[in-house]
C-alpha positions in Angstrom: 6.4 222.6 -58.8 3.4 220.9 -60.3 3.3 217.7 -62.4 2.9 219.6 -65.7 6.0 221.7 -65.1 8.0 218.5 -64.1 6.9 216.8 -67.3 7.8 219.9 -69.4 11.2 220.0 -67.7 12.0 216.3 -68.3 10.8 216.4 -71.9 12.3 219.8 -73.0 14.0 221.9 -70.3 16.5 219.3 -69.1 18.0 219.1 -72.6 18.7 222.8 -72.8 20.6 223.1 -69.5 24.3 223.9 -70.0 27.2 223.3 -67.7 27.7 227.0 -66.9 24.1 227.5 -65.8 24.2 225.2 -62.8 26.7 223.9 -60.1 28.9 221.0 -60.8 26.9 218.7 -58.6 23.6 219.8 -60.2 25.0 219.2 -63.7 26.2 215.7 -62.7 22.7 214.9 -61.5 21.2 216.3 -64.7 23.6 214.1 -66.8 22.6 211.0 -64.8 18.9 211.8 -65.3 19.5 212.4 -69.0 21.2 208.9 -69.3 18.3 207.2 -67.5 15.7 209.0 -69.6 17.5 208.1 -72.8 18.0 204.5 -71.8 14.3 204.1 -71.0 13.3 205.9 -74.2 15.5 203.7 -76.4 14.6 200.6 -74.4 11.0 201.2 -75.4 11.5 202.6 -78.9 13.8 199.7 -79.9 11.5 197.1 -78.4 14.3 195.6 -76.3 11.7 193.5 -74.4 11.1 191.6 -77.6 14.8 191.1 -78.0 14.8 189.7 -74.4 12.0 187.3 -75.4 14.0 186.1 -78.4 17.0 185.5 -76.2 14.9 183.7 -73.7 13.8 181.2 -76.4 17.4 180.9 -77.6 18.5 180.3 -74.0 15.9 177.5 -73.4 17.0 175.9 -76.7 20.7 176.0 -75.9 21.0 175.8 -72.2 21.5 172.0 -72.1 24.1 172.0 -74.9 25.8 175.0 -73.3 26.0 173.5 -69.9 27.0 170.2 -71.5 30.0 171.9 -73.0 30.9 173.6 -69.7 30.5 170.3 -67.8 32.6 168.4 -70.3 35.4 170.9 -70.2 35.2 171.0 -66.4 35.4 167.2 -66.2 38.5 167.3 -68.3 40.1 169.6 -65.7 38.5 167.7 -62.8 36.2 170.6 -61.8 32.8 169.0 -62.5 31.6 169.0 -58.9 32.4 172.7 -58.5 30.6 173.5 -61.7 27.5 171.6 -60.7 27.5 173.2 -57.2 27.9 176.7 -58.8 25.0 176.0 -61.2 22.7 174.9 -58.4 23.6 178.0 -56.4 23.2 180.3 -59.4 19.7 178.9 -59.9 18.9 178.7 -56.2 15.6 180.6 -56.9 14.7 177.8 -59.4 15.7 174.6 -57.7 13.4 172.3 -59.7 14.5 173.7 -63.0 18.2 173.5 -61.9 17.8 169.8 -61.0 16.1 169.0 -64.2 18.8 170.8 -66.3 21.6 169.0 -64.5 19.8 165.7 -65.0 19.4 166.5 -68.8 23.1 167.5 -69.0 24.4 164.4 -67.3 22.2 162.2 -69.5 23.3 164.1 -72.6 27.0 163.6 -71.7 26.5 159.9 -70.9 24.9 159.3 -74.3 27.5 161.3 -76.1 30.3 159.5 -74.3 28.7 156.1 -75.1 28.5 156.9 -78.8 24.7 157.2 -79.0 24.8 160.9 -79.8 27.6 161.6 -82.2 28.0 163.2 -85.6 24.9 165.2 -86.2 24.0 165.4 -82.5 27.4 166.8 -81.7 27.2 169.3 -84.5 23.7 170.3 -83.3 25.1 170.9 -79.8 27.9 173.1 -81.1 25.5 174.9 -83.4 23.1 175.8 -80.7 25.9 177.0 -78.4 27.3 179.2 -81.2 23.9 180.5 -82.2 23.0 181.5 -78.7 26.2 183.6 -78.3 25.7 184.9 -81.9 22.2 186.1 -81.0 23.5 187.8 -77.8 26.2 189.6 -79.8 23.6 190.6 -82.5 21.3 192.0 -79.8 24.1 194.0 -78.2 25.3 195.3 -81.6 21.7 196.5 -82.3 21.7 198.3 -79.0 25.0 199.9 -79.9 23.9 200.5 -83.5 26.9 198.5 -84.8 26.3 197.3 -88.4 29.3 195.0 -88.8 29.4 191.6 -87.0 32.6 189.8 -86.0 34.0 187.5 -88.6 32.9 183.9 -88.0 36.5 182.7 -87.5 37.0 185.3 -84.8 33.6 184.4 -83.3 34.5 180.7 -83.0 37.9 181.4 -81.5 36.5 184.0 -79.0 33.6 181.8 -78.0 35.7 178.7 -77.5 38.2 180.7 -75.5 35.3 181.9 -73.3 34.0 178.4 -72.8 37.5 177.2 -71.7 38.0 180.1 -69.4 34.5 179.9 -67.8 35.1 176.7 -65.7 38.4 178.2 -64.5 36.6 181.4 -63.5 33.9 179.4 -61.7 36.4 177.3 -59.8 38.4 180.4 -58.8 35.1 182.0 -57.6 34.3 178.8 -55.5 37.8 178.7 -54.1 37.7 182.4 -53.1 34.3 181.8 -51.5 35.6 178.8 -49.5 38.7 180.7 -48.5 36.8 183.7 -47.3 34.3 181.5 -45.4 37.2 179.7 -43.7 38.7 183.1 -42.6 35.3 184.2 -41.4 34.9 181.1 -39.2 38.3 181.8 -37.6 37.5 185.5 -37.1 34.2 185.0 -35.3 35.8 185.7 -32.0 37.2 189.1 -33.1 35.0 192.1 -32.4 35.8 194.1 -35.6 37.3 191.6 -38.0 34.5 189.0 -37.7 31.6 191.3 -38.8 33.9 192.8 -41.5 34.6 189.4 -43.0 31.0 188.4 -42.8 30.1 191.6 -44.6 32.6 190.7 -47.4 30.9 187.3 -47.7 27.5 189.0 -48.0 28.6 191.4 -50.8 30.7 188.8 -52.7 27.7 187.6 -54.8 26.9 191.2 -55.8 30.6 191.8 -56.7 30.9 188.6 -58.8 27.7 189.0 -60.8 28.5 192.7 -61.3 31.9 191.7 -62.7 30.3 189.3 -65.1 28.0 192.0 -66.4 30.9 194.5 -66.7 32.8 192.0 -68.8 29.8 191.2 -70.9 29.1 194.9 -71.6 32.7 195.6 -72.3 33.5 192.8 -74.7 30.3 191.6 -76.3 29.5 194.5 -78.6 31.7 194.6 -81.7 32.8 198.2 -80.9 35.1 200.0 -78.5 33.3 200.4 -75.2 34.9 202.6 -72.5 35.5 201.0 -69.2 34.4 204.0 -67.2 31.0 203.9 -68.8 30.5 200.2 -68.0 31.1 200.2 -64.3 27.9 201.8 -63.0 25.5 199.9 -65.4 27.3 196.7 -64.6 26.9 197.2 -60.9 23.3 198.2 -61.2 22.6 195.1 -63.4 24.4 192.9 -60.8 22.4 194.3 -57.9 19.2 194.0 -59.8 19.9 190.3 -60.6 20.6 189.6 -56.9 17.4 191.3 -56.0 15.6 189.2 -58.5 17.0 186.1 -57.0 16.0 187.3 -53.5 12.5 188.1 -54.7 12.1 184.7 -56.3 13.4 182.8 -53.3 11.2 184.6 -50.8 8.1 184.5 -53.0 8.0 180.7 -53.4 5.2 180.6 -50.7 3.0 182.8 -53.0 3.5 180.3 -55.8 2.3 177.3 -53.9 -1.1 177.5 -55.5 0.5 177.7 -59.0 2.5 174.6 -58.2 -0.6 172.8 -56.9 -2.3 173.3 -60.2 0.5 172.6 -62.6 2.6 170.2 -60.5 6.2 169.7 -61.6 5.3 171.4 -65.0 5.1 174.7 -63.1 9.0 174.8 -63.0 9.1 175.5 -66.8 7.0 178.7 -67.1 8.5 180.0 -63.8 12.0 179.3 -65.2 11.1 181.0 -68.5 9.8 184.1 -66.6 13.0 184.2 -64.6 15.2 184.0 -67.8 13.0 186.7 -69.4 13.4 189.0 -66.5 17.2 188.3 -66.3 17.7 189.1 -70.0 15.6 192.3 -69.6 17.8 193.4 -66.8 20.9 192.6 -68.8 19.8 194.4 -71.9 18.6 197.5 -70.0 22.1 197.6 -68.5 23.6 197.4 -72.0 21.3 200.2 -73.1 22.3 202.3 -70.2 26.0 201.7 -71.0 25.3 202.9 -74.6 23.6 206.1 -73.5 26.4 206.8 -70.9 29.1 206.6 -73.5 27.2 208.5 -76.2 25.4 211.2 -74.1 26.9 214.0 -76.2 25.4 212.4 -79.3 22.0 213.1 -77.9 22.6 216.4 -76.3 19.4 218.5 -76.2 17.6 215.4 -77.7 18.0 217.2 -81.0 17.3 215.4 -84.2 18.6 217.0 -87.5 15.3 216.2 -89.3 13.4 218.2 -86.7 15.3 221.4 -87.3 13.2 224.3 -88.7 14.3 226.0 -91.9 15.7 229.0 -90.1 17.4 226.8 -87.5 19.1 224.8 -90.2 20.3 227.9 -92.1 21.6 229.4 -88.9 23.5 226.3 -87.8 25.0 225.8 -91.3 26.2 229.4 -91.3 27.7 229.1 -87.9 29.6 225.8 -88.8 30.8 227.2 -92.1 31.9 230.4 -90.4 34.0 228.5 -87.9 35.6 226.3 -90.6 36.4 229.3 -92.8 38.0 231.1 -89.8 40.2 228.1 -89.2 41.2 228.1 -92.9 41.8 231.9 -92.9 44.1 231.7 -89.8 46.0 228.7 -91.2 44.9 226.7 -88.1 44.4 222.9 -88.2 41.2 221.9 -90.0 38.5 221.2 -87.3 36.9 217.9 -86.6 33.2 217.4 -86.0 33.8 217.2 -82.2 35.9 220.4 -82.2 33.1 222.2 -84.1 30.6 220.9 -81.5 32.8 222.2 -78.7 33.4 225.6 -80.4 29.8 226.3 -81.5 27.8 224.5 -78.8 25.7 222.8 -81.5 24.7 219.2 -80.6 27.1 216.6 -82.1 24.3 214.7 -84.0 23.2 217.9 -85.7 26.8 218.9 -86.5 27.6 215.5 -88.1 24.3 215.5 -90.2 24.8 219.1 -91.4 28.5 218.5 -92.2 27.6 215.5 -94.3 25.0 217.5 -96.2 27.4 220.5 -96.7 30.0 218.1 -98.1 27.5 216.4 -100.4 26.4 219.8 -101.7 30.1 220.7 -102.3 30.1 223.6 -99.9 32.7 221.9 -97.7 35.4 219.4 -98.3 36.2 216.5 -96.0 39.8 215.3 -95.3 39.4 211.6 -94.6 41.9 210.4 -92.0 44.0 207.4 -93.1 44.5 206.6 -89.4 41.5 204.9 -87.8 42.3 206.6 -84.5 41.8 210.1 -85.9 38.6 211.9 -87.0 38.0 213.4 -90.3 38.6 217.2 -90.7 36.7 219.8 -92.8 37.6 222.8 -94.9 35.9 225.1 -97.4 35.3 223.5 -100.8 36.2 226.8 -102.6 38.2 229.9 -101.9 37.0 232.2 -99.1 36.0 234.9 -101.7 33.4 232.5 -103.0 32.1 231.4 -99.6 29.2 233.8 -99.0 25.8 233.6 -97.5 24.0 233.8 -100.9 25.8 230.8 -102.3 25.1 228.8 -99.1 21.4 229.7 -98.9 20.8 229.1 -102.6 22.6 225.8 -102.6 20.7 224.5 -99.5 17.4 225.6 -100.9 17.7 224.2 -104.4 20.0 221.2 -103.7 20.9 221.0 -107.4 21.4 223.5 -110.2 18.3 222.4 -112.1 15.8 222.3 -109.3 14.6 225.9 -109.5 14.4 225.9 -113.3 12.4 222.7 -113.3 10.0 224.1 -110.7 9.4 227.1 -112.8 8.8 225.1 -116.0 6.4 222.6 -114.2 4.4 225.4 -112.6 4.2 227.5 -115.8 4.7 230.6 -113.5 3.0 233.8 -114.6 2.0 237.1 -113.2 2.9 237.6 -109.5 5.1 234.5 -109.6 7.6 236.4 -111.7 7.7 239.1 -109.0 8.3 236.5 -106.3 11.2 235.0 -108.4 12.6 238.5 -108.9 12.5 239.3 -105.2 14.2 236.0 -104.3 17.0 236.8 -106.8 17.5 240.2 -105.2 17.5 238.5 -101.8 20.2 236.1 -102.9 22.2 238.9 -104.6 22.2 240.8 -101.3 23.3 237.8 -99.4 26.1 237.2 -101.9 27.7 240.4 -100.6 28.1 238.9 -97.1 31.3 236.7 -96.8 30.7 233.8 -94.4 34.1 234.3 -92.8 33.1 237.9 -91.7 30.0 236.8 -89.8 
């Protein structure tokens, strides 16, 4: 298979493969490939890298106040040394930046405690903390195409709860690490248990950071995110973050020349680069979560506005035929998802065409009062009046006066009258074909 055929398959062929055409394992692989392609496409189209840059700036602005809040809460519980040790370990690839931030945080807390920074300074600290998390939530909502933000009251309560729980989570993590390390020391003499416990210690950082990403992807967007679609992206993001740490730690020798030129100032741009890459990994994982949960929305990568005229007419006829048959058989009115499953038309196309057919009063929508149920659809008029001629004429003219206005504006004469006559005959012939009998 040459490169041109591979490109053609990835751009077009892969979106036309149905479940019945391949084996179960092949279809699973195709679905995974679709998710990755869509994630990369949306990552580029939505310019998520710019969003990562914006979050990098917000992080640099808010990192000292954020850590000050965490350190202050931890000191209230007596956990401050654990939080500091955790922070230094988390930024093990950026030791100079970590030491500088810890120094700033301690100085910040000393001045705040002594009354030098109160009032406006305290409000600024809380504002930067809230704005950082607000920016993160906004970015996640943009990825998920969520228009509504959380109410500010809920934001404040959720964010404060998160800050109070974070030190406890960190201390529990430290406690578990110490406990497992103690067990590993005692198990060194055992042939099987010793290596097994050491393997657990080695994978614990991957497990913990993956758990953090899973929770972030699950709760940060202001929408319902399915747990099954979060697991793989969360694990991939966690592994990528650990590999980034490993890369930075083992590439310090290559940065010696950079440090020689910029001295201690080199820590800032290197830290900024590390934060930028971290946010890029995080947001790509969020994009992958979105495409995993909404793969059916982008089946065949079909966009309603890209449909040809004949394709649009054909799909509308198929949808109306299915709805009319449900109505004729006194069956429950179908939802958009049921129509997608019965017709095989991509769900995005189904929803767009249903909205247009409702707007043109060819269909009626039954809006569900229960938020857990989807809207259903039925014919707008009796089945005797649902025919191909009415559907085609309505879709072509969009309003009763369109055709008359076009005729008046064009001052049609001669052969135009023959064209209009032929079209009328065409519509009259289509009027004889009931949609339910297709």
